[in-house]
C-alpha positions as a printed Julia matrix, in Angstrom:
142×3 Matrix{Float64}:
  31.41   18.39  -15.34
  29.0    15.69  -15.99
  26.46   15.17  -13.35
  23.14   13.64  -13.53
  20.23   16.02  -13.53
  17.29   16.4   -11.27
  15.45   14.42  -13.91
  17.57   11.23  -13.84
  19.22   11.77  -17.12
  22.87   12.74  -18.09
  23.44   15.64  -20.2
  24.98   13.44  -22.92
  22.74   10.36  -22.47
  21.17   10.99  -25.75
  24.48   11.24  -27.74
  25.92    8.14  -26.18
  22.92    5.85  -26.6
  23.06    2.74  -28.83
  20.6     3.6   -31.67
  19.39    0.01  -32.13
  18.93   -0.63  -28.38
  15.54    1.18  -27.56
  14.11    0.03  -24.1
  10.63   -1.34  -24.24
   9.03    1.33  -22.03
  11.21    4.32  -22.9
  13.67    6.03  -20.65
  11.21    5.8   -17.74
  11.27    1.99  -17.79
  13.68    1.77  -14.75
  11.27    4.01  -12.74
   8.22    1.72  -13.2
   6.99   -0.67  -10.55
   9.63    0.09   -7.92
   9.07   -2.46   -5.25
  10.1    -2.87   -1.34
   9.69   -6.35    0.26
   9.87   -6.68    3.98
   9.89   -9.89    5.97
   8.21   -9.94    9.49
   7.17  -12.77   11.94
   4.02  -13.62   10.2
   5.09  -13.37    6.5
   5.9   -10.86    3.85
   4.76   -7.13    2.95
   5.26   -5.84   -0.58
   4.73   -2.13   -1.48
   4.9    -1.28   -5.2
   4.94    2.3    -6.57
   2.16    2.47   -9.26
   1.83    6.33   -9.7
  -0.91    7.44  -11.98
  -2.58    4.19  -12.15
  -6.28    3.73  -10.9
  -7.33    0.68   -8.93
  -9.34   -0.78  -11.96
  -6.19   -0.59  -14.04
  -4.25   -3.16  -11.82
  -4.45   -6.73  -11.59
  -2.87   -9.18   -9.27
  -2.91  -12.83   -9.97
  -1.58  -16.04   -8.11
  -0.45  -19.06  -10.14
   1.78  -21.9    -9.34
   3.39  -20.13   -6.59
   3.98  -16.88   -8.6
   2.2   -13.62   -7.81
   2.03  -11.37  -10.95
   1.2    -7.68  -10.66
   0.2    -6.1   -13.91
  -0.8    -2.53  -14.66
  -2.11   -1.19  -18.03
  -3.03    2.27  -18.88
  -3.84    4.16  -22.08
  -4.4     7.63  -23.12
  -7.95    8.48  -22.9
  -9.78    8.56  -26.35
 -11.57   11.7   -25.42
  -8.35   13.32  -24.09
  -6.74   12.98  -27.52
  -9.7    14.09  -29.44
 -10.82   17.17  -27.3
  -7.29   18.94  -27.72
  -6.24   20.28  -31.01
  -2.84   20.61  -32.26
   0.12   18.26  -32.5
   2.49   17.01  -29.8
   5.73   18.44  -29.64
   6.81   16.31  -26.69
   4.85   13.53  -25.25
   6.29   11.89  -21.97
   3.2    10.42  -20.22
   3.16    6.73  -20.21
   0.7     4.66  -21.77
   0.96    0.93  -22.1
   1.24   -1.9   -19.68
   3.98   -3.22  -17.42
   4.11   -6.59  -15.26
   6.21   -8.02  -12.58
   6.32  -11.68  -11.05
   7.63  -12.67   -7.71
   7.84  -16.33   -6.22
   5.66  -16.6    -2.99
   5.53  -20.3    -2.72
   3.17  -22.99   -3.91
   1.85  -23.15   -0.37
   0.23  -19.67   -0.42
  -3.48  -19.58   -1.32
  -5.49  -16.68   -2.76
  -7.56  -16.46    0.34
  -4.31  -16.0     2.23
  -3.37  -12.8     0.35
  -4.44   -9.32    1.21
  -4.16   -6.38   -1.12
  -4.97   -2.61   -1.21
  -4.24    0.33   -3.4
  -3.76    3.63   -1.82
  -1.99    6.97   -2.97
  -0.3     5.07   -5.93
   1.13    2.45   -3.86
  -0.12   -1.19   -4.01
   0.2    -3.01   -0.73
   0.33   -6.8    -0.5
   0.42   -9.07    2.53
   1.0   -12.66    2.32
   2.1   -15.45    4.65
   5.47  -17.32    4.49
   5.16  -20.45    2.41
   5.45  -23.75    4.67
   8.86  -25.23    4.17
   8.74  -28.56    2.64
   9.28  -31.29    5.18
  12.29  -33.4     4.38
  11.57  -37.07    5.07
  13.76  -38.63    7.7
  15.79  -41.59    6.42
  15.16  -44.83    8.07
  17.97  -47.53    8.26
  17.17  -50.77    6.86
  18.92  -53.79    8.59
  20.81  -56.11    6.23
  20.32  -59.71    7.09
């Protein structure tokens, strides 16, 4: 019986993979930057999982109505140098990842609040003001 394992992989996944299609971030790409977005009366709340990242490895930018969240982590140089021997298996992630969300051009930097706690980035931002549709005015024809 083929059942997914507790590690998120199927027993025969490696045999069925396309050899020429390699994911950018490896098999764990689908586990990076999982996000929940909630709407409330005042705006939106975004929670993003960034386990293992430190606060100074995460950046949040707002440009042209898009909020972009980036995280970058590399293997520590001293961590590599201190340990001897060669890797038999290396699974810990090093690299960068990024996601963008449209929040509206009316949202300003000072309107956004961000905090990072226990591996979760929490953003709060207001709803963008809807664009006012101009009323049409009838012109009388003489």
